[in-house]
N, C-alpha and C positions, 0 to 999 in steps of 0.2 A: 533652099535659104543659104545664102553667103556663109564661108567661113573667113577666120582671121588667117590672113597670109603668114603670121609670124608665129602663130601658136595652136591653130588646126581647131578652135572653139567657135560654134558657132555663133557668129553675131546678132544682136540686140540692143534696142535703144529704148527699153523701157524703165530697166530696174539698175540704177549705178553700181548698187551691192552685189550683182550678180554677174558670173563669168560674161565675158562675150561682151559686154557694156562698149558701145560707142555713140557718140551722139547724132552720127550719121550712119546709116546701114550702106552708105555711098564710101565709104572708109574703106581701104585695106586693112587697118590694123584694130584692134579691140585698145581700149584705154591703156588693159594693162600692158601690153605690150609696147603700145607708144610709148607710156612712161619709163618702161625699163630701156627700151632703146635710147630715147635722149634725157632721160635724166637718173639712168642706172637705177632705178627703183625697184624693190623686193617686193611683192605680193605673195605672200603664202597663201596656198592653195588646196584644197582634196583633188587628186591625180586619181587617173583609173587603175585599178589594182595591178599587179603584175600578171596574175592569171588572166586576168582579160585582156591583157595586152599580149599573149601569147597567143591565146584562144584567136586574137582576131589576125595575127601576123598568120597562123597555120592556114587560117580560112581563106586568108587572098592566094597564097600559093603560089608565091613570086620568088624570084632570088633574094636571098637575105644578107646583109651585110650589117654584122654584129661588131659595133664599136665599143672597145674598150682602153684600159690604160694599163702598165704594167702594174703598178702597185694594186690597182682594183681586182686582179685576176684572182681569183679564190674557189672553190669546189662548188660554194652556193651561185654565185654569177655563174659558171661552167653548165651547170645543172639546168639552167634556163636554156642557156645555148644548147644543151644537146636536147630539149624538150621543142625545140621547134624543126618542126617535119620536112619543111621547103630545103631545096638546096642552099646552101650557105656559107659563110667564111666567115673567121674571126677576124678582127681587122684591130692591132695594137696601134690606139695614135698616141701622140705626146712623145715620139722617139726619141724626139729631141732633148728630152732632159733627164734620159738615161746617161748611166757614166760612161764614160770611152771605154774601160776596160771591160764591159760587161757587150761581147760581139753578138751582133742582132743574128747572125747565123747559127751561134749554138744558140741561144735563146730561143730561136722557132723550134729548133730540133727537140730542146728541152722540154719547152712546154706543152707540144704536139704527142711527148711521151709521158708527162707526169700525170696530164689531164686525161690522155688515151682518146685522143683527136684523130677522126679522120685523113685529114691533110694539115699541112701545115698553116700555122697564121700568119698575118701579113702585115709587116709593121707599117708605118706609116707617120707623118705630121703635118695635120691641116693647118697648124699654126704654120709652118714656116715651107708648106709646100713639098715636105720629100716624101720620096718614094711612092711615087701616085701610079707607076706603069703599070702595075700589077694589078690595079686594083679598078684603072680605065680600061685595062683590057677586057675585065670580068663583066663589067657595066656595058661595054660595047657587043659583049656576046650575047649578053642577056635583055637588053633594051628595057625592062622592066624592072629594077630593083627596088628592096624596100631596106632602109637603114632603121635600125635599133640598137639599142645598148643601155647601161649604167646610166641613170641621170647623169648628167655632167662629164660626161665621156668626150664630148666635142661632135657628135655625129651632125648636129644641125650647122655647126662652124664648116665641116667637113663639106654637107651638101653646098652649102653657099660657094666656097671656094672650087668644087668640080663642075659647078652649073650656073655658075654667077647667079645665083638667087637673092633672096633677101629675108631668109627666116630668121625669128628673132631669136639671137644668141645673148646669153649674160652671164656672169659668174654666180648665178644662184640656180638651185636645184628645180626641175620639173618648169623648166621654160615651157615646152612642148606639152601641151594638154589632151591633143587628140589628136588623130591619125590626118595628114594633110598630102594632097595628092598635088604632083606638079608634072604639066608638059613640059618640057624643054627639048626642042630640037626634035629629033625623034625618041625620044628618051620618055619614059612613064616613071617617076620618083615618087618613093613615099616615105615621109618621116613617121615617126610615132613617137608617142610619149616615154621618157624616158623610165627603166626601170627602178624602183628602189630597194637598195641592199643596205644601202651602209648610212644610219643617222649622223655620221660625220663625217661623210662624203666631201672633200676638198677638192673643188672644181678647177680653179685656178691654179694648178702645181706650176711653180718656177723650176726644180729641177727635183731630183731624188737624193734623201740625205743618207749618206752611209756611215754609218758608226759601228765600232768592234768596241767589244765589251767582253768581260770573261765573268760569269757567273759563280758565286759561291754560295755557301747555307747560310754565312753571316752577314751578306748585304743584299735590300731586296731591291731590283731592278725596275723601276715603273715605266710604261709607255703607255700614254693615257692610260686608259682604266686597266691595261694589263699589269698584272706584277709576276715576277720570273724570280727563281732562286735555281740551283743547280749545281752542276760543275761542266768547267771547259768553256770555251772560247765560242762566240756566235758574232755574228757581222748583222746588223739591221739595215733594212732598208724599207726608209719612211718617207712622207712626206715633208715640206720643207717648216712646215710648222708644228708640228709631231714633237712633244716635249721628251726627253727621256732623263730619268733623276735616278740616284742610288742613294740609297738609306740604309744605316746600320739598325738591323733589326732582327729580334729572335722570331717572331709569328710564322709558326708553318703554314706553308700551301697546301692545298691537299690536293688537285689534279697534277698527274704526271706522265711526262711524254718520255720516252729513250728514242733518242735521235743517233742519225749516223748519215748525212750527206742528203738531209731532209733541210724542207723550210716549213717553218711554223707561219699559219696562214693569221694575220691584225686585219683589223676594218681600212687600217690605210696605210697596206706594206705587208713585209714577211721578214723574217729572224731565219738567215741562213745557220744550219748547226753542222758544219762539215766532220767534225771528228766523234766519237761515240760519246755521248756525254747522256746524262739524265737532267730534262729542263720540268721544274715545278714552277706551276702558277695558281693563280685564285680562280680562275674561271677555265674551262673546258676548251680548248683548242685543239683545231686541226693540222694535221701535218701531210707533207704531201714528196714527192719525188722532188727533189731540188729542182728549179729552173736556169741556176748559173752556173753549175759546175760543170766545167768541161767532161 
């Protein structure tokens, strides 16, 4: 049975309400992909769960390119990366939106150390065709490669740029629904469904927003659903739509983190705490060695 070239789902022409529907099995794309490509429509669907995706990746036993972006880097995502048993590399896409004062060579080394990786990550921009050289050499060396990563990380866009293919891409989550195998020249390329890490993942990042704030016990700083109090200065690295508000209130916050030269992980970014500080929050947050400090 043939599969949709855009999302990998098996094509069928029987039930319009089921995934993979197309009027003719001779079509290249299912109706969902066709309407996403031509009308920018979103149709939310149930997708393969993360553990099943990782299990299938490991079963394939081929070189794996794990794609993410700087704001999505967190311990939960890295645990999935580390659970892949194939030879692999961490590729950080969308480097064109990283502020100029964050030097990529420092980020590479800090990310390796902060997350205890075996090798340096690789920064690229699929949108701007930047820094592909290292990645191309790895692909040429391995010939069979699999792309995976968090949904919305831009892996299908990257495959299209590298191999001149036409996988379905969109600003919505979970565009790719099943594994897709492509033969291109001397290469076999696999695209996989995106890992679902964050309900509030923003796919079409325009820039990284940098905001410096001073924490106090008197004012509550709200970043999305996270509330903060404490002492010291913090620098927030957030997506371009994340709201940051400050409100005077006496309500106490129960969770407490002691930080010095640490990052605090958020859903859509992170907070850098340079000087020794106590940060209080409404929910339990994870801290790590900072990825931005020299």
